[in-house]
Legacy VTK file of the C-alpha trace (Angstrom):
# vtk DataFile Version 3.0
C-alpha trace
ASCII
DATASET POLYDATA
POINTS 375 float
23.925 -27.716 18.571
21.602 -30.822 18.632
19.004 -28.872 16.694
21.448 -27.813 13.998
22.612 -31.459 13.621
19.033 -32.745 13.432
18.213 -30.153 10.784
21.382 -30.918 8.745
20.542 -34.551 8.897
16.940 -34.040 7.669
18.122 -31.690 4.985
20.694 -34.257 3.731
18.157 -37.118 3.878
15.650 -35.044 1.853
18.349 -34.132 -0.695
19.045 -37.803 -1.067
15.362 -38.630 -1.619
15.252 -35.936 -4.192
17.859 -37.464 -6.360
16.562 -40.923 -5.983
12.696 -40.620 -6.149
11.702 -40.710 -9.778
8.812 -43.174 -9.456
5.379 -41.733 -8.691
4.270 -42.909 -5.241
0.847 -44.260 -6.174
-1.109 -47.158 -4.760
-3.897 -48.768 -6.840
-5.483 -51.811 -5.388
-5.700 -54.682 -7.828
-9.390 -55.419 -7.128
-10.529 -51.832 -7.898
-8.825 -50.127 -10.814
-11.010 -46.926 -10.279
-9.373 -46.166 -6.875
-5.863 -44.667 -6.620
-4.034 -43.310 -3.568
-1.054 -41.107 -4.223
1.156 -39.810 -1.374
2.267 -36.265 -1.674
4.699 -34.051 0.270
7.335 -31.346 0.287
9.806 -29.511 2.314
11.768 -26.351 2.004
15.264 -25.743 3.339
15.537 -21.880 3.413
18.679 -19.829 4.222
19.202 -16.149 3.996
20.934 -12.892 5.155
20.122 -9.238 5.521
22.954 -7.158 3.991
22.321 -4.086 6.091
20.243 -4.906 9.147
23.008 -4.945 11.736
22.123 -3.684 15.182
18.424 -3.753 14.459
17.651 -6.249 17.277
16.140 -8.629 14.911
17.209 -11.628 12.763
19.960 -10.773 10.512
20.632 -14.215 9.006
19.043 -17.693 9.497
18.638 -21.308 8.117
15.277 -22.857 8.656
13.443 -25.952 7.401
9.907 -24.756 7.044
6.522 -25.553 5.506
7.071 -29.319 5.600
3.939 -31.070 4.458
2.854 -34.735 3.928
-0.536 -35.928 2.858
-2.324 -38.021 0.102
-4.621 -37.587 -2.728
-7.197 -40.294 -3.279
-9.320 -40.709 -6.455
-12.436 -42.713 -7.236
-14.251 -42.289 -10.518
-15.295 -38.787 -10.440
-14.251 -38.073 -6.693
-11.012 -36.796 -5.531
-10.009 -36.248 -1.911
-6.891 -34.441 -0.591
-5.528 -34.006 2.925
-2.185 -32.260 3.784
-0.664 -31.806 7.210
1.987 -29.145 7.705
4.824 -28.686 10.077
6.316 -25.219 10.330
9.685 -23.861 11.536
7.778 -22.498 14.522
6.894 -25.948 15.711
3.298 -25.898 14.817
1.212 -28.738 13.134
-1.873 -27.892 11.211
-4.162 -29.122 8.415
-3.738 -27.202 5.037
-5.593 -28.474 2.180
-8.529 -30.734 3.238
-10.755 -30.977 0.215
-13.360 -33.130 -1.631
-13.735 -32.577 -5.485
-16.446 -33.849 -7.669
-16.074 -33.740 -11.406
-19.361 -33.195 -13.031
-17.643 -33.739 -16.440
-14.394 -32.780 -18.206
-15.019 -29.040 -17.804
-17.009 -28.702 -14.539
-15.848 -29.317 -11.043
-17.043 -28.561 -7.524
-14.721 -28.416 -4.546
-15.585 -28.638 -0.766
-13.264 -27.931 2.161
-10.388 -25.894 3.345
-8.985 -24.141 0.208
-7.749 -20.950 -1.361
-10.184 -18.605 -2.876
-9.947 -17.711 -6.613
-7.967 -14.414 -5.937
-4.192 -13.783 -6.150
-1.577 -16.513 -6.882
-1.403 -18.527 -3.682
-2.908 -21.380 -5.660
0.647 -21.858 -7.113
2.014 -23.629 -4.078
5.302 -25.383 -5.049
5.217 -23.571 -8.322
6.118 -20.056 -7.001
8.766 -18.453 -9.317
10.406 -16.751 -6.273
11.121 -18.040 -2.802
8.432 -15.897 -1.095
5.098 -14.380 -2.181
5.320 -10.827 -3.441
4.506 -8.139 -0.832
1.238 -7.085 -2.677
-0.009 -10.724 -2.872
0.729 -11.229 0.820
-1.068 -7.829 1.599
-4.352 -8.584 -0.293
-4.720 -12.374 -0.475
-6.557 -14.115 2.436
-5.407 -17.410 3.875
-7.275 -20.672 3.126
-10.951 -20.636 4.089
-13.500 -23.371 4.449
-16.106 -23.318 1.776
-17.429 -24.543 -1.675
-16.092 -23.607 -5.129
-17.256 -24.114 -8.565
-14.775 -24.280 -11.509
-15.541 -24.239 -15.229
-12.538 -24.770 -17.480
-12.010 -24.981 -21.305
-9.026 -23.962 -23.514
-10.280 -20.420 -24.002
-12.010 -19.815 -20.666
-11.725 -20.222 -16.815
-14.603 -19.283 -14.416
-14.357 -20.005 -10.776
-16.682 -18.910 -7.945
-17.403 -19.802 -4.370
-18.778 -19.126 -1.003
-16.480 -19.368 2.075
-16.479 -18.805 5.754
-14.372 -15.813 6.901
-12.903 -17.624 9.842
-9.882 -19.864 9.932
-10.606 -23.509 10.048
-9.789 -23.676 13.799
-12.092 -20.730 14.502
-15.251 -22.025 13.038
-16.936 -22.329 16.378
-17.271 -18.540 16.547
-20.783 -17.373 16.665
-20.426 -15.175 13.654
-17.189 -15.511 11.627
-18.484 -13.662 8.671
-18.280 -14.917 5.021
-16.673 -14.513 1.681
-17.978 -14.447 -1.935
-15.347 -14.730 -4.576
-15.361 -15.030 -8.421
-12.665 -15.018 -11.049
-12.856 -14.952 -14.831
-9.830 -15.618 -17.120
-10.004 -15.397 -21.058
-7.340 -17.074 -23.165
-7.551 -15.662 -26.685
-4.327 -17.493 -27.426
-3.555 -20.975 -26.117
-1.326 -23.525 -27.815
1.893 -25.577 -27.090
4.298 -22.654 -27.357
2.138 -19.530 -26.758
-0.269 -18.510 -24.022
-1.934 -15.137 -23.509
-4.569 -14.550 -21.058
-6.338 -11.606 -19.288
-8.607 -11.738 -16.463
-10.134 -10.336 -13.298
-11.311 -11.300 -9.844
-13.632 -9.847 -7.183
-13.719 -10.722 -3.436
-16.398 -9.452 -1.042
-15.917 -10.078 2.589
-18.358 -9.678 5.416
-16.002 -9.092 8.412
-18.598 -9.619 11.151
-17.627 -6.305 12.719
-14.136 -7.537 13.373
-10.856 -5.491 13.347
-9.055 -5.531 10.043
-5.607 -4.635 9.033
-3.401 -4.928 5.900
0.375 -5.342 6.259
3.209 -4.676 3.823
5.924 -7.302 4.450
9.548 -7.841 3.230
9.271 -10.960 0.898
11.834 -13.163 2.658
11.146 -16.569 4.167
14.105 -17.198 6.528
12.994 -14.591 9.148
9.186 -14.994 8.888
8.530 -13.632 12.445
10.929 -10.701 12.410
11.002 -9.426 8.744
10.570 -5.743 8.394
6.974 -4.777 7.858
4.269 -2.037 8.508
0.558 -2.236 8.902
-2.587 -0.322 8.138
-5.066 -0.862 11.005
-8.690 0.044 10.236
-10.378 -0.868 13.452
-13.895 -2.644 13.335
-14.802 -3.136 9.735
-18.296 -3.928 8.293
-17.051 -5.418 4.941
-14.307 -5.076 2.386
-14.325 -5.392 -1.300
-11.189 -6.493 -3.055
-10.456 -6.524 -6.870
-7.834 -7.901 -9.063
-6.934 -7.484 -12.750
-4.209 -9.519 -14.450
-2.324 -10.385 -17.677
-0.097 -13.378 -18.485
1.898 -13.818 -21.639
4.110 -16.891 -22.459
6.173 -17.259 -25.665
8.547 -20.305 -25.589
11.349 -19.290 -23.046
9.652 -16.062 -22.101
7.064 -15.391 -19.367
5.601 -11.951 -18.660
2.892 -11.429 -15.853
1.301 -8.535 -14.311
-1.399 -7.992 -11.576
-3.336 -5.004 -10.193
-4.911 -5.443 -6.795
-6.855 -3.208 -4.407
-9.356 -3.014 -1.672
-12.067 -0.843 -0.456
-12.522 -1.002 3.336
-15.924 0.081 4.795
-15.800 0.691 8.508
-18.795 0.655 10.974
-21.016 3.543 11.292
-20.585 6.601 9.324
-16.946 6.756 8.857
-15.428 7.237 5.340
-14.372 4.144 3.429
-10.629 3.588 3.144
-8.655 2.216 0.096
-5.498 0.291 -0.508
-3.702 -0.362 -3.871
-0.984 -2.495 -5.210
0.542 -3.674 -8.442
3.291 -6.164 -9.372
4.834 -7.712 -12.390
7.391 -10.296 -13.145
9.403 -11.554 -16.155
11.038 -14.901 -16.638
13.552 -16.172 -19.298
14.793 -19.787 -19.550
18.760 -19.714 -20.147
18.540 -23.448 -20.460
15.163 -24.858 -21.480
12.762 -24.569 -24.218
9.239 -23.809 -22.850
7.674 -22.138 -19.986
4.841 -24.215 -18.473
1.235 -23.177 -17.741
-1.744 -24.929 -15.999
-4.906 -23.978 -17.555
-7.052 -25.104 -14.610
-5.284 -22.692 -12.180
-4.500 -20.223 -14.895
-0.999 -19.856 -13.444
2.502 -20.844 -14.390
3.971 -24.150 -13.084
7.409 -25.425 -12.537
9.789 -25.758 -15.604
10.988 -29.028 -16.786
13.868 -30.849 -15.191
17.312 -29.350 -16.212
15.879 -25.875 -16.747
17.764 -22.795 -15.599
15.820 -19.540 -15.574
16.478 -15.920 -14.641
13.663 -13.715 -13.488
12.836 -10.384 -11.966
9.804 -8.912 -10.101
8.774 -5.518 -9.044
6.091 -4.850 -6.363
4.424 -1.515 -5.365
2.055 -1.241 -2.357
0.271 1.943 -1.294
-1.648 1.750 1.965
-2.633 5.504 1.753
-1.889 7.375 5.132
-0.051 4.285 6.568
2.861 4.096 4.163
4.185 2.809 0.828
6.374 -0.120 -0.093
8.402 -0.933 -3.224
10.233 -4.236 -3.787
12.658 -5.218 -6.477
13.699 -8.844 -6.672
16.132 -10.832 -8.997
16.193 -14.634 -9.055
17.738 -17.787 -10.474
15.915 -21.094 -10.600
17.420 -24.472 -11.416
15.175 -27.563 -11.654
17.546 -30.620 -10.911
14.780 -33.198 -11.495
11.002 -33.439 -11.110
11.217 -33.631 -7.368
13.969 -31.219 -6.546
14.839 -27.608 -7.356
17.001 -24.739 -6.215
16.201 -21.052 -5.959
18.347 -17.884 -5.409
16.827 -14.462 -4.735
18.095 -10.946 -4.137
15.598 -8.657 -2.541
15.526 -4.830 -2.110
12.539 -3.823 -0.051
12.009 0.064 0.365
9.517 1.586 2.917
8.427 5.308 3.054
5.781 7.624 4.323
5.149 5.477 7.376
3.723 7.717 10.191
6.484 8.650 12.746
8.949 6.193 10.999
11.975 7.125 8.853
12.318 5.838 5.418
14.114 2.556 5.162
15.449 0.073 2.625
16.482 -3.493 3.221
18.766 -5.593 1.194
18.654 -9.418 1.481
19.873 -12.622 -0.186
18.013 -15.842 0.145
18.005 -19.414 -1.156
15.625 -22.399 -1.075
16.191 -26.055 -1.669
12.898 -27.672 -2.328
11.999 -31.263 -2.407
8.468 -32.437 -3.369
6.658 -35.541 -4.634
LINES 1 376
375 0 1 2 3 4 5 6 7 8 9 10 11 12 13 14 15 16 17 18 19 20 21 22 23 24 25 26 27 28 29 30 31 32 33 34 35 36 37 38 39 40 41 42 43 44 45 46 47 48 49 50 51 52 53 54 55 56 57 58 59 60 61 62 63 64 65 66 67 68 69 70 71 72 73 74 75 76 77 78 79 80 81 82 83 84 85 86 87 88 89 90 91 92 93 94 95 96 97 98 99 100 101 102 103 104 105 106 107 108 109 110 111 112 113 114 115 116 117 118 119 120 121 122 123 124 125 126 127 128 129 130 131 132 133 134 135 136 137 138 139 140 141 142 143 144 145 146 147 148 149 150 151 152 153 154 155 156 157 158 159 160 161 162 163 164 165 166 167 168 169 170 171 172 173 174 175 176 177 178 179 180 181 182 183 184 185 186 187 188 189 190 191 192 193 194 195 196 197 198 199 200 201 202 203 204 205 206 207 208 209 210 211 212 213 214 215 216 217 218 219 220 221 222 223 224 225 226 227 228 229 230 231 232 233 234 235 236 237 238 239 240 241 242 243 244 245 246 247 248 249 250 251 252 253 254 255 256 257 258 259 260 261 262 263 264 265 266 267 268 269 270 271 272 273 274 275 276 277 278 279 280 281 282 283 284 285 286 287 288 289 290 291 292 293 294 295 296 297 298 299 300 301 302 303 304 305 306 307 308 309 310 311 312 313 314 315 316 317 318 319 320 321 322 323 324 325 326 327 328 329 330 331 332 333 334 335 336 337 338 339 340 341 342 343 344 345 346 347 348 349 350 351 352 353 354 355 356 357 358 359 360 361 362 363 364 365 366 367 368 369 370 371 372 373 374
């Protein structure tokens, strides 16, 4: 009971802050106009329920405060530093983004530190269109890695490439963690105030250092993270993997269309045959209230809509892990952006699993919502 009261109090406090916080929290010492320190943070209040998971022995419904972060961004001339500390609903505290950026000029930037590689859409962060990542993106996209990244950005072009460790930031004392090489190229033949069209691709090579490797298909719900229905493809000890991605994005005023194709070649140790995995997903968004979808040319991804916007959206995911099973998801969503610090999301999720060895085909229905505060 005390935990529920504490969570309710925290949620109410954050909601109040969301309505009140309109000023940017930035410190600029009067004796040095080149230095600025901006505090950043966010928290998610997630709630949801499975509509058909009774007697499954797992979580049927829950309300959690998760992915709460607090940090700062400091800038000085061409340098920018960022640190974010995260507290999860599992009671764990960890560093997330710990980076140093150096801008060579308006178009070229180098980033050092713990960061996402240029592959998939995890870079969107608070700008997710849905409450949770799509199942295909969760299956193929690695977590943050420590490394160095180079980014070249102009109106028609994005080029990003980097070298990264393959170990988590708290595992870097390992004798051999392996490494990643990643590159992404985005071309924007159309880019103006109302219309964006881009196509692109990415490649990610991973030296797995002979470690075990697996890919999981996971129901895209956030309120039951540890017990959401899933299945895995376990490939044993792996020499290396090669992941690829192709993508297309189109924005026209109120409309947004986006599609991705992702896959992997998994190369085991010894003389074993390589395995493959494949996934594709697409989403469409329309602003019922609002005039223009937003886009960030640096990340080449959609961003949160303007305050007062109400949008409706849909997403389809298909994941094929060959002999281990297949997954298809269909999602519907509504987003309302109350102000620049506070938004509300409502999602319906239908996740279907089939062709899993020794497991009956199964479909799960879920409703989930998110109240998100950020500054």
